[in-house]
C-alpha positions as CSV (number, residue, x, y, z in Angstrom):
1,X,-1.8,11.1,-3.4
2,X,-4.2,8.7,-3.3
3,X,-3.2,6.4,-0.2
4,X,-4.9,2.9,0.2
5,X,-4.4,0.4,3.0
6,X,-4.1,-3.1,2.9
7,X,-4.7,-6.1,4.7
8,X,-0.8,-6.1,6.8
9,X,-1.2,-3.7,9.3
10,X,0.5,-0.2,8.3
11,X,1.3,-1.4,4.6
12,X,-0.1,1.1,2.4
13,X,-0.7,1.4,-2.0
14,X,0.3,5.3,-3.1
15,X,-1.3,6.5,-6.2
16,X,1.0,9.4,-6.2
17,X,-0.9,12.1,-8.7
18,X,0.7,12.3,-12.2
19,X,1.0,15.0,-13.9
20,X,1.3,14.9,-17.6
21,X,0.7,16.1,-21.6
22,X,2.2,15.3,-25.1
23,X,5.5,15.9,-23.2
24,X,5.8,13.7,-20.5
25,X,5.0,13.6,-17.0
26,X,6.0,14.7,-13.6
27,X,5.5,13.7,-10.0
28,X,6.8,14.0,-7.0
29,X,8.0,10.1,-5.5
30,X,8.9,11.3,-2.2
31,X,7.7,14.5,0.1
32,X,8.4,13.8,3.8
33,X,6.1,16.5,5.1
34,X,3.1,14.9,3.1
35,X,4.2,11.0,3.4
36,X,4.7,11.6,7.6
37,X,1.3,12.9,7.4
38,X,-1.2,10.2,5.0
39,X,1.2,7.7,5.6
40,X,2.0,7.9,8.7
41,X,5.9,7.2,8.3
42,X,7.9,9.5,11.4
43,X,11.1,7.4,10.1
44,X,13.8,8.9,8.3
45,X,15.3,6.9,5.0
46,X,19.3,6.4,5.0
47,X,19.4,4.3,1.6
48,X,18.5,4.0,-2.1
49,X,18.3,1.0,-3.6
50,X,17.9,0.1,-7.7
51,X,18.2,-3.2,-9.4
52,X,17.4,-4.6,-12.1
53,X,16.3,-8.0,-13.2
54,X,15.2,-10.1,-15.7
55,X,11.6,-11.6,-16.6
56,X,11.3,-14.4,-14.3
57,X,13.1,-13.3,-11.7
58,X,12.6,-13.3,-8.1
59,X,14.0,-12.6,-5.0
60,X,13.1,-12.7,-1.8
61,X,11.2,-12.6,0.2
62,X,14.2,-10.5,2.4
63,X,13.9,-9.4,5.8
64,X,16.6,-7.8,8.6
65,X,16.2,-9.6,12.1
66,X,16.9,-7.2,14.0
67,X,17.2,-4.0,12.3
68,X,14.2,-4.6,10.0
69,X,13.8,-2.2,7.2
70,X,10.7,0.0,6.5
71,X,11.0,0.3,2.6
72,X,9.0,2.6,0.1
73,X,9.4,1.2,-3.2
74,X,8.0,1.8,-6.9
75,X,8.4,0.7,-10.7
76,X,10.7,2.6,-12.9
77,X,10.8,0.5,-15.9
78,X,8.8,-2.5,-16.6
79,X,6.5,-4.4,-14.4
80,X,6.8,-7.0,-11.0
81,X,4.2,-8.0,-8.5
82,X,5.6,-6.9,-5.2
83,X,4.1,-9.3,-2.3
84,X,5.1,-7.8,1.7
85,X,4.3,-10.8,4.6
86,X,3.8,-9.7,8.4
87,X,6.4,-11.2,10.3
88,X,6.4,-8.8,13.3
89,X,4.9,-11.6,16.0
90,X,3.1,-9.0,17.9
91,X,1.1,-7.4,14.6
92,X,-2.6,-8.2,13.8
93,X,-2.3,-9.1,10.7
94,X,1.0,-11.2,11.5
95,X,1.7,-14.2,8.9
96,X,-0.6,-12.3,5.9
97,X,0.4,-11.6,2.8
98,X,-0.4,-9.0,0.6
99,X,0.8,-8.6,-3.1
100,X,0.5,-5.4,-5.2
101,X,1.6,-4.9,-9.4
102,X,3.8,-1.9,-9.5
103,X,4.7,-0.8,-12.7
104,X,6.4,1.7,-15.2
105,X,2.9,2.8,-15.9
106,X,0.8,2.7,-13.2
107,X,3.6,4.3,-11.0
108,X,1.9,3.4,-8.0
109,X,4.2,2.8,-4.8
110,X,3.9,0.5,-2.0
111,X,4.7,1.3,1.6
112,X,6.0,-1.6,3.9
113,X,6.5,-0.3,7.4
114,X,9.9,-2.5,9.4
115,X,9.5,-5.6,10.1
116,X,8.6,-7.2,6.8
117,X,9.5,-9.6,4.9
118,X,9.6,-8.4,0.9
119,X,10.2,-9.7,-2.4
120,X,8.7,-9.4,-6.0
121,X,8.6,-11.3,-9.5
122,X,9.3,-9.7,-12.9
123,X,6.6,-10.0,-15.3
124,X,8.5,-7.8,-18.2
125,X,11.5,-8.2,-19.9
126,X,13.3,-6.1,-17.9
127,X,12.0,-4.2,-14.4
128,X,14.3,-1.3,-12.4
129,X,13.1,-1.4,-8.9
130,X,13.8,1.7,-7.0
131,X,13.2,1.1,-3.1
132,X,14.1,3.6,0.0
133,X,14.7,2.5,2.9
134,X,14.5,3.3,7.0
135,X,17.5,1.7,8.2
136,X,20.8,0.6,6.2
137,X,21.4,-3.0,4.5
138,X,23.1,-5.3,7.3
139,X,24.6,-8.3,5.3
140,X,24.6,-10.6,8.3
141,X,21.5,-9.7,9.9
142,X,19.7,-10.5,6.8
143,X,17.1,-13.0,6.5
144,X,15.0,-14.9,4.0
145,X,12.0,-16.6,3.7
146,X,11.2,-19.4,1.0
147,X,9.7,-17.5,-1.3
148,X,6.4,-20.3,-1.7
149,X,6.3,-21.6,1.8
150,X,2.7,-23.7,1.3
151,X,2.0,-21.8,4.9
152,X,1.7,-18.7,3.3
153,X,0.4,-19.3,-0.1
154,X,1.7,-16.4,-1.6
155,X,-0.2,-16.6,-5.2
156,X,2.3,-15.7,-7.2
157,X,2.1,-15.1,-11.0
158,X,4.9,-17.6,-12.1
159,X,6.3,-20.9,-11.6
160,X,9.0,-21.7,-12.1
161,X,11.3,-18.8,-11.4
162,X,14.5,-17.5,-11.3
163,X,16.0,-17.8,-8.0
164,X,19.6,-17.2,-6.2
165,X,21.1,-19.7,-4.4
166,X,19.9,-17.8,-1.0
167,X,16.3,-17.3,-1.9
168,X,16.3,-21.3,-3.1
169,X,17.4,-21.7,0.8
170,X,15.1,-19.2,2.7
171,X,13.2,-20.5,5.5
172,X,9.5,-21.9,6.4
173,X,7.6,-18.8,8.1
174,X,7.6,-21.8,11.0
175,X,11.4,-21.8,11.3
176,X,11.4,-18.3,11.8
177,X,13.1,-17.1,15.0
């Protein structure tokens, strides 16, 4: 697999090795020893999630306040633009964002270390999104950044996304505790 650094400290784009022929393909989506060695992931994954969303949906930018989750994300059907924002005050990339196109065809993965806000926008008719988490989801610990905060200046590939009520009420970056 190929590991690509991003402008966000510790966040990596992963191009897995894909073995394919006329019958289909095979790839490893996670192998603990290899991911520990190549990505320096020294955390255990405790929860796997799968979401399905329609075109134009934007989910995020979500984070957990006191028990931040590391996430290893990928798309198994469709296409999304995936975004991470560094909200770790002691990080050299604090306040920076990075986006990557994840599709069923490119099979790209994105590693987000704990302490990042995360969201994605669906570009295909439907997208199935899978992610492994290093902490359990705690609804009472969840926070949300406003997807279009001008301070962050995220260049989303859509203008009028479909948002949940929670995501419409996201905080501005400068309002974070």
